[in-house]
C-alpha positions in Angstrom: 11.0 -10.1 44.6 10.6 -13.8 44.5 7.2 -13.4 42.9 8.7 -11.2 40.2 11.4 -13.8 39.5 8.7 -16.5 39.4 6.4 -14.8 37.0 8.9 -12.9 34.8 9.7 -15.8 32.4 6.0 -16.3 31.6 5.5 -12.6 31.3 8.3 -12.3 28.7 6.9 -15.3 26.8 3.4 -13.9 26.7 4.6 -10.4 25.7 6.8 -11.6 22.8 4.2 -14.1 21.7 1.6 -11.4 21.6 3.9 -9.1 19.6 4.4 -11.9 17.0 0.7 -12.8 16.8 -0.3 -9.1 16.4 2.5 -8.5 13.9 1.3 -11.4 11.8 -2.3 -10.4 12.0 -1.5 -6.8 11.2 0.0 -7.8 7.8 -3.4 -9.2 6.8 -5.6 -6.5 8.4 -8.2 -5.1 7.6 -9.0 -6.9 4.4 -10.9 -10.2 5.3 -9.2 -11.9 2.3 -5.9 -10.2 3.2 -5.1 -9.9 -0.5 -4.9 -6.1 -0.5 -2.8 -5.7 2.6 -0.4 -8.5 1.8 0.0 -7.2 -1.7 1.1 -3.8 -0.4 3.5 -5.6 1.9 5.0 -7.4 -1.1 5.3 -4.2 -3.2 6.6 -1.9 -0.5 8.9 -4.3 1.4 9.9 -7.3 -0.8 10.1 -5.9 -4.3 12.8 -3.3 -3.3 14.8 -6.2 -2.0 14.9 -7.8 -5.4 12.1 -10.4 -5.0 10.3 -11.4 -8.1 6.5 -11.3 -8.2 6.1 -15.0 -7.7 8.8 -15.4 -5.1 7.3 -12.4 -3.1 3.9 -14.1 -3.0 5.4 -17.3 -1.6 7.8 -15.6 0.8 5.2 -13.1 2.2 2.7 -15.9 3.0 5.4 -18.1 4.4 6.8 -15.3 6.6 3.4 -14.5 8.1 2.8 -18.2 8.7 6.1 -18.5 10.5 5.3 -15.4 12.6 2.0 -16.9 13.6 3.7 -20.3 14.4 6.5 -18.8 16.5 4.0 -16.7 18.4 2.0 -19.9 19.2 5.1 -22.0 20.1 6.3 -19.5 22.7 3.3 -20.4 24.7 4.0 -24.2 24.6 6.6 -26.1 26.7 8.6 -27.6 23.8 12.2 -26.9 22.9 12.0 -23.3 24.0 15.6 -22.8 24.8 16.9 -25.1 22.0 14.9 -24.0 19.0 12.0 -21.6 19.6 13.7 -18.7 21.4 16.8 -18.8 19.0 14.4 -18.8 16.0 12.5 -15.8 17.3 15.8 -13.9 18.1 17.1 -14.7 14.6 13.9 -13.4 12.9 14.0 -10.2 14.9 17.6 -9.7 14.1 17.0 -10.1 10.4 14.2 -7.5 10.7 16.6 -5.1 12.5 19.2 -5.4 9.7 16.5 -4.9 7.0 15.1 -1.8 8.8 18.5 -0.3 9.3 19.3 -0.7 5.6 15.9 0.9 4.8 16.7 3.9 7.0 20.1 4.3 5.4 18.7 4.2 1.9 15.3 6.0 2.1 15.3 7.6 5.6 13.1 7.0 8.6 9.8 7.7 6.9 6.6 6.0 6.2 5.1 2.8 7.7 7.7 0.0 8.0 4.9 -2.6 7.6 5.8 -4.6 10.8 2.2 -4.3 12.0 0.7 -3.6 8.6 -2.1 -1.0 8.7 -3.1 -2.1 12.2 -0.4 -0.1 13.9 1.7 2.2 11.7 5.3 2.4 12.8 8.4 4.1 11.5 11.5 2.0 10.8 13.3 3.5 13.8 10.4 2.7 16.1 10.3 -0.8 14.8 14.1 -1.2 15.4 13.7 -0.1 19.0 10.8 -2.5 19.5 12.8 -5.4 18.0 16.0 -4.6 20.0 14.0 -4.5 23.2 12.3 -7.8 22.3 15.7 -9.4 21.6 17.0 -8.1 24.9 14.1 -9.6 26.8 14.5 -12.9 25.0 18.2 -13.1 25.8 17.5 -12.5 29.5 14.9 -15.2 29.3 17.2 -17.6 27.6 20.3 -16.9 29.7 19.1 -16.0 33.2 15.9 -18.0 33.3 16.9 -20.9 31.1 16.8 -23.4 33.9 13.2 -22.5 34.6 12.1 -23.1 31.0 10.4 -26.4 30.2 12.9 -28.8 28.6 10.4 -31.1 26.8 11.5 -32.0 23.3 9.0 -32.5 20.5 10.4 -31.5 17.2 7.4 -33.0 15.4 5.0 -30.7 17.3 7.2 -27.7 16.4 7.3 -28.5 12.7 3.6 -29.4 12.6 2.5 -26.0 14.1 4.8 -24.1 11.7 3.7 -26.1 8.7 0.0 -25.7 9.5 0.3 -21.9 10.0 2.1 -21.6 6.7 -0.4 -23.8 4.9 -3.3 -21.8 6.3 -1.8 -18.6 4.8 -1.9 -20.0 1.3 -5.4 -21.4 1.9 -7.0 -18.2 3.1 -4.8 -15.8 1.1 -4.5 -17.3 -2.4 -1.6 -16.1 -4.5 -4.1 -14.9 -7.1 -7.2 -12.8 -6.5 -10.3 -14.3 -8.1 -12.0 -12.0 -10.6 -15.7 -12.4 -11.0 -17.1 -11.5 -14.4 -19.8 -8.9 -14.6 -23.1 -10.0 -16.3 -23.1 -9.2 -19.9 -19.3 -9.0 -20.1 -18.0 -12.6 -20.7 -14.4 -11.5 -20.9 -14.4 -10.0 -17.4 -15.4 -6.8 -15.6 -16.8 -4.0 -17.7 -15.2 -0.6 -17.7 -16.4 1.7 -14.9 -18.8 4.4 -15.9 -18.1 7.9 -14.7 -20.5 10.8 -14.6 -19.5 14.5 -14.7 -21.1 16.9 -12.3 -23.5 15.5 -9.8 -24.5 12.4 -11.6 -23.8 9.0 -10.0 -21.2 6.3 -10.6 -21.9 2.8 -11.6 -19.9 -0.4 -10.9 -17.0 1.3 -9.0 -15.3 -2.0 -8.3 -15.0 -2.9 -12.0 -11.6 -2.7 -13.5 -11.2 -0.2 -16.4 -10.2 -1.4 -19.9 -7.9 0.3 -22.3 -10.7 2.1 -24.1 -11.4 4.0 -20.9 -14.5 4.8 -19.0 -17.6 6.3 -20.6 -18.2 9.9 -19.7 -21.7 11.5 -19.6 -21.4 15.2 -19.9 -23.8 17.5 -18.1 -24.8 20.3 -20.5 -24.4 22.8 -17.7 -20.7 21.9 -17.4 -20.1 21.5 -21.1 -18.1 24.7 -21.2 -15.6 23.2 -18.9 -14.8 20.4 -21.3 -13.6 22.8 -24.1 -10.2 24.2 -23.8 -8.7 27.0 -25.9 -5.2 26.0 -26.8 -3.1 29.1 -27.2 0.2 29.1 -29.1 2.2 29.7 -25.9 0.7 26.5 -24.4 1.9 24.1 -27.2 4.6 23.0 -24.8 7.6 20.7 -25.1 8.3 18.1 -27.6 5.9 15.2 -27.6 6.9 12.0 -25.8 5.3 8.8 -24.5 4.7 8.9 -20.7 3.8 5.2 -20.5 0.3 5.9 -19.2 -1.5 5.8 -22.6 -2.6 2.2 -21.9 -4.9 3.6 -19.2 -6.0 6.9 -20.8 -5.5 7.3 -24.6 -5.2 11.1 -24.5 -2.9 11.4 -21.5 0.1 12.5 -23.7 -1.8 15.3 -25.4 -1.3 18.7 -23.9 -1.4 19.4 -20.2 -2.9 16.6 -18.0 -3.0 15.7 -14.3 -2.8 12.0 -13.5 -3.7 11.2 -9.9 -2.9 8.0 -8.0 -5.5 7.6 -5.2 -6.7 5.0 -2.7 -10.5 5.5 -2.3 -10.4 5.3 1.5 -7.3 7.4 1.9 -8.0 10.7 3.8 -5.0 12.4 2.3 -6.1 11.4 -1.2 -9.6 12.8 -0.6 -8.2 16.0 0.7 -5.9 16.3 -2.3 -8.8 15.6 -4.7 -10.9 18.3 -3.0 -8.0 20.8 -3.4 -7.7 19.9 -7.1 -11.4 20.4 -7.6 -11.2 23.8 -6.0 -8.3 24.7 -8.3 -10.3 23.4 -11.3 -13.2 25.7 -10.5 -11.1 28.8 -10.1 -8.3 28.3 -12.7 -8.8 29.1 -16.4 -7.7 26.3 -18.7 -7.0 23.9 -15.8 -5.6 20.6 -17.1 -7.9 17.6 -17.5 -7.7 15.4 -14.4 -7.7 11.6 -14.6 -7.4 9.2 -11.8 -6.0 5.7 -11.3 -7.6 4.2 -8.2 -6.1 1.4 -6.1 -8.5 -1.6 -5.9 -8.8 -1.4 -2.1 -12.2 -0.4 -0.8 -13.3 0.5 -4.3 -16.9 0.6 -3.2 -16.0 4.0 -1.6 -15.3 5.7 -4.9 -18.8 7.3 -5.1 -18.2 8.8 -1.6 -14.7 9.8 -2.6 -16.1 11.9 -5.5 -18.8 13.3 -3.3 -16.2 14.5 -0.9 -14.0 15.9 -3.7 -16.9 17.9 -5.0 -16.7 16.6 -8.6 -16.3 13.3 -10.6 -13.5 12.5 -12.9 -12.5 10.0 -15.5 -10.9 7.1 -13.7 -9.7 3.5 -13.8 -9.4 0.9 -11.0 -6.2 -1.1 -10.9 -5.2 -4.3 -9.1 -3.2 -3.3 -6.1 0.1 -4.8 -7.4 -0.3 -3.2 -10.8 -1.2 0.1 -9.1 2.0 0.2 -7.0 4.0 -0.9 -10.1 2.7 2.0 -12.1 3.1 4.5 -9.2 6.5 3.2 -8.2 7.3 1.2 -5.0 9.3 4.0 -3.6 6.4 6.4 -3.9 3.2 6.7 -1.8 -0.3 8.0 -2.2 -1.6 10.5 -2.8 0.2 10.8 -6.1 -0.3 13.7 -8.5 1.6 13.8 -11.8 1.5 16.9 -13.9 2.2 15.9 -17.5 2.7 18.1 -20.5 2.8 16.4 -23.9 3.8 13.2 -22.1 6.7 14.9 -20.2 6.5 14.7 -16.4 6.8 18.3 -15.2 6.1 17.5 -11.6 5.3 14.4 -9.6 3.9 14.7 -6.0 3.9 11.3 -4.3 3.7 11.4 -0.5 1.1 12.1 2.2 3.5 14.6 3.9 6.9 16.2 3.6 8.6 17.8 0.6 7.2 15.3 -1.9 3.6 15.9 -0.8 1.1 17.6 -3.0 1.3 21.4 -2.8 -1.5 23.5 -4.2 0.6 26.7 -4.5 3.5 24.8 -6.1 1.2 23.3 -8.7 -0.1 26.7 -9.6 3.4 27.9 -10.2 4.2 24.9 -12.4 1.0 25.4 -14.4 2.0 29.1 -15.1 5.4 28.2 -16.6 5.4 28.4 -20.4 8.2 25.9 -21.1 10.2 23.1 -19.5 13.7 23.8 -18.4 
């Protein structure tokens, strides 16, 4: 029992320090530059709280820096009871309140982002983890406070926190550098898509308003011509807001998909859509907005899907802005003359893509 009492304070410190360090690292994993992951954290967690784009960039990097700093300071013998433990408890308490509000407004669904993509966790699981951590810290502070080092060095504390925050801005710039493609002095050229079994070139390039170039395989030429019947004229024309990406998106029936190249759910959805296209007469033209994360996997994405489609690659922040911060991938929007008939926007649950439901929607002759 004495041995437990002796080593318990250190055990609690190491455990909580490890949680903070892993949590901070998780928010920048797995992207080496961390731009992609931290941008998703900003869009999914900070924008809904009312943060502006610039403020979100500063706050996200500062928050991760503070997490790293507090995790490190828990392992040092300076001002633990006076500053470090109260600061850790305060941060955990703020997280609990935020997560509780999130559950009350959107439900206990999705990844809360506490550990980023490293360890997906629902808001409720994160609350339980944080409450348990607060309980352990309060035991450490109250019961074992006399065993904690009482050395005071405010300069050391502030230096560690400042260095950790500064490093976040150094290694994760607030703006992602864009490298111009040879022959395109104004930036990346539009991606080139092939139809059928042809290959893709420059998958990481951002698309431009004019859209990707499409090479049509003569064998599949019959699939590109649709016979518009009077019954399919559809509802009154309107602007969907997506015409800046695909000029013809508001003309007739279209499917606009929001995919991440490395997302297994997105790949499975694309494969189902290809199957529907191959078996459904007058299937709507399908166009894709890809998130610029692992864009080099786009050729493999189309290989898995069984077909290639007209697409654009968007910066992560722009991608989530277009999709909507309260939505998730895979996203499939069924548009008719610019009207949104149906929008699937979740990997699972009632909002997830449903092949049979889409068939039903496509068979309807008018919007209600």
